[in-house]
N, C-alpha and C positions, 0 to 999 in steps of 0.2 A: 505572515510571520515566519521567518526562517529560524530553524533550530540547529545550532552548531553540533557537529560530530567530531570525532578525533581527526587529527591531521595525518594524512598519508605521506609516505616517503616522497621527497621532492617538494614538500611544503604545500601539498594540495589539501586545503581545508574543505571538508565535506559539510553540507547543510541539508536539512530536510525542510522542504517547502511545499506548500499546497500546489498541486498541479494546476497550471493555467491552461486555458483553451488552446493556446498556441502550441503547447507541448503534447497535446493529445495524439497527433500523427506519429510522433516519435515513440510515445508510450505504446501505441497500437502495434507499431513495427516490432518493438521489443517483446511485447506479449506474444505476437505471432511467432517470433523466433525462439521463444522460451517454452512454449507449451505445444503439445500435439494439436493438430488442426481441430479435432473435435472437442478440445478443452479450452482453447484460446478464445477469449472474449472478442467479439467483433468490434471494429472501430465505432460502430453505432452504439453498442452496449457500453463501451468505455466512455463515450461522450455523454450518454445518459447518466452513468454513475457520477461523472464529474459535475453534471448539471444539477442532479437531485441530491447528491451526497458528497459535495465538494469538501466538506470538513473531514472526510474520511478517505481522501485521495491525495497522497503525498508523494513527492519526487525526491530522490536522493541526487543531489547536485554537487559537482566539483565547483566550488565557488571561484577557484583560480581561472578555470577555463569556461565556466558557465555551461558545462556539458552535463547532460542527464546520464547518470550511472545506473539508475534503477528506480523502482517505485513500489508502493504498497497501496492497495485500495480495498475498500470494503463498503458494506451497506449495513443498516441496522434493521432488526425485526423485533416484534413484541414477544415472539415465542422464546423457547428455551433450547430448541434443537435446530441445528443446521441441516437443512434439507435442500434438494435441488430447487424446489419451489421458492424457498426462502431466499435463495441466491438471485432470484429474478426481480426482487422488489426492494424498496427502501421505505421504511416507516420512521419518519422523524420522531425522535424521542424513544425509539425502540431500545430495549434493554440488552439485546444481544448484538454485538458487532460481529458480522460475518465477513471474515477477511477473504477476498477473492483472489488476489494476486500478491505475491512477494517475489519480485523479479530484480535481478542485477545483470547488467551486461556481461556476456560471457568472459570478456577479457579481465573482468574484475571479480570473478567468482573465486571461491575458496580462499578469501582474504579476510573473512569475518565481517564483510560489509552487509550481507543480508541480515545477519543476526543483529548487528548494531543498528541498522535501519529499522528493523521490526521493533526493537526495544525502544528506540526513540519515537517511533510512530505511536506506540502504546502510551508513552509518556505524553505525547502531544494530544492524543485523544482524551486522556485523563485530565488534561489541563484546559479542555475546551470551555469557553465562557458559557454562562447560562445556568450554572449550578448543576447539582447532582441529578435533577429531574430531566436534564437534556443529555446527559452522558450515559453511554452504555455501562452496564454493571459487569459484563463478562464478554469474552470474545471467543470465537471458534473459527477453525479453518480446516480444510481438507488437505491432506498432504500424502504424497506417495511414500510408501514404506522406506525407500532408500533415502528420503530426505528428512525422516523423523528426527535424526540427531541434530539437525539445525534448530529445531524448536524445543529441545530438551536441555 
């Protein structure tokens, strides 16, 4: 299911779509380019997240060129606190959505895409089929101090 976002200059329509297996190498490259080496998820970790928590792994796409511009991914836990340990697992039906990555390609940063993508991601998660018993009640993420304004 694709979810439309605002149109960019030049008529580029953006969409949020679930990440497909074929997009994982590009997502892994973008992750590695966007985070310090000790913080970036490995390609194997990203593949695991997509496999076990695919409902929570979405790509920002330029529908005109079919290019990946960014992604958001997360996993769920039954606890109420985001911890390093919690970031290593996915508990289907978990009440807390732990957002792992919010990434936009460098050429498209500082244009409001990350915030628009994250807002649409949260709407998509809230609209997941299966009723309230399968949707998270809250979300949490870890952010660098210099990036806090993005989330406020």
